[in-house]
C-alpha positions, 0 to 999 in steps of 0.5 A: 673272691674280691678282697674286702675294701676299707670304708671311707668317710661319708663326708670325705670319700678320699679318707679311709676310716675304721670308725663309725658314728654310734648313732647312724653307723656311717663311717667318719674320719678324724675331722668329722668325729665328735666325742660322745659318751660312748664312741663318736658321732658325725656332725649331722647327728650332733646337730640333730641332737642339739635341735632336739635337746632341751635348752637350759633355762633359768629358775623361772623359765627364761633364756640364759642369754639374760646373763649378758644384760642386753635388755638392760643395756638397750633400755639405758640406751633408749633413755639416753637417746631420749635425752639427746632428742630433748637437747636437739629440740630444745630450741622449739618454742615453749609449749603451754598446756591449757594454761596450767603449765609454764616453761614446759619444754617441747621434749616434756610436753610431747611425752610426759603423762598429762591429760591435757593437750599442748598448744603453741604459745605463739604470742606469749599468751596462754591459750585454752584449747587449740590455737586458731590456724595451728591446732593442737600440737601434742594431744593429752591422754584425754584427747587420745595421746595414750602413747604418753603412758609409754614415752614418759618412761624415757623422759627425764627432768634434767641430767641428775634425774637421768643419771640417778635412774640409769645407775639404779637400772644398771644395778637392778636390771642386770641381776633381774635379767640374769635370773628372769631372762630377757623377755620376762625381764623386759615384761616386768620393766615395761608393765611396771612402768606402764602401771606407774604412769597409769597411776599418775594419770588417775591420781594426779590429773593436774601433773606432768609426770615423767621418768624411769622411776615408775619402772624402777620401783617395779624392779625393786618389788620384783627383786623382793618377790624373786628373793622370797621365791628363791628363799634368799635373804630380803633384808637388804632390798627391803631396807633399800625399798623403804628408804626410797619410799620415804624419799618419795614422800619427803622430797618435793616434786617426786611423783608418789603416785608413779612410784607406788603405782610402779611398785604395786604393778611390778610386785603383781607381775613379778609374782605371776612370773615367780610363782607360776607352776612349773608344768604350765609355767610359760602360759601362766606367766603370759596370762598373768602379764596380759591380765595386768596389761588388760586391767591397766587398759580398762581403767585408763579407757574408763578414766578417759571416757569420763574426762 
């Protein structure tokens, strides 16, 4: 009769052990032991448990990675990059849009919200439509330049305009991204900005709107909705929001259309994110955001077709 042999670790055959994984019952050495609620588990069982274990989420279904503020930092980076591009192309000749704007830089003409196309002022004269031999340089929204409804969110009129908006984005963005998660926060920001720019296109057809303020007003509304949903005090954000709305109407050259449009759009998107039923949270949130985007697309297309 042969003597019983001591089991060896299934991952390290040269190491004898008397400990077994509580899940798969394979022998494991001290280097392979992972403490469990009872006994130890092997590395493979731990990895399998992590794959099947439900990941922790925020109160609104978002990823906890939002605590790092990656989306907020990326948005600030994009705004700063757009400003650098504006400086680089500052030497391009002034552009004129159907004789309505003078002294408009190429940076603003190529991306701000306007229904008009911009053509080169080759001889200092104001051209109506395309310049012979040159053609339209940057199409307005009425001529198919729908990209302006997005690019305008990243274009600013001067350093003060840029820095003020980036400070507000840094303060609001990190907090909202933490509670919503990166994807939901990005959706709130971009859809609110889009809604504000659509409002500029519809209500101020002779304007040249740009800036992150459309999206930021959406964040103000989102902050209010989130606080209400969590049962927190909203007096601080209400006071800040009222102050910014008053400033919008008091200071010349601020686009109240874009600010109010972003505010309303952000409030609707935030409500879809915050009040979606828990058992069907993600599908309802996606459907709510998609419905808002679809509505904005429809009203924009209707306005362009009747231009």
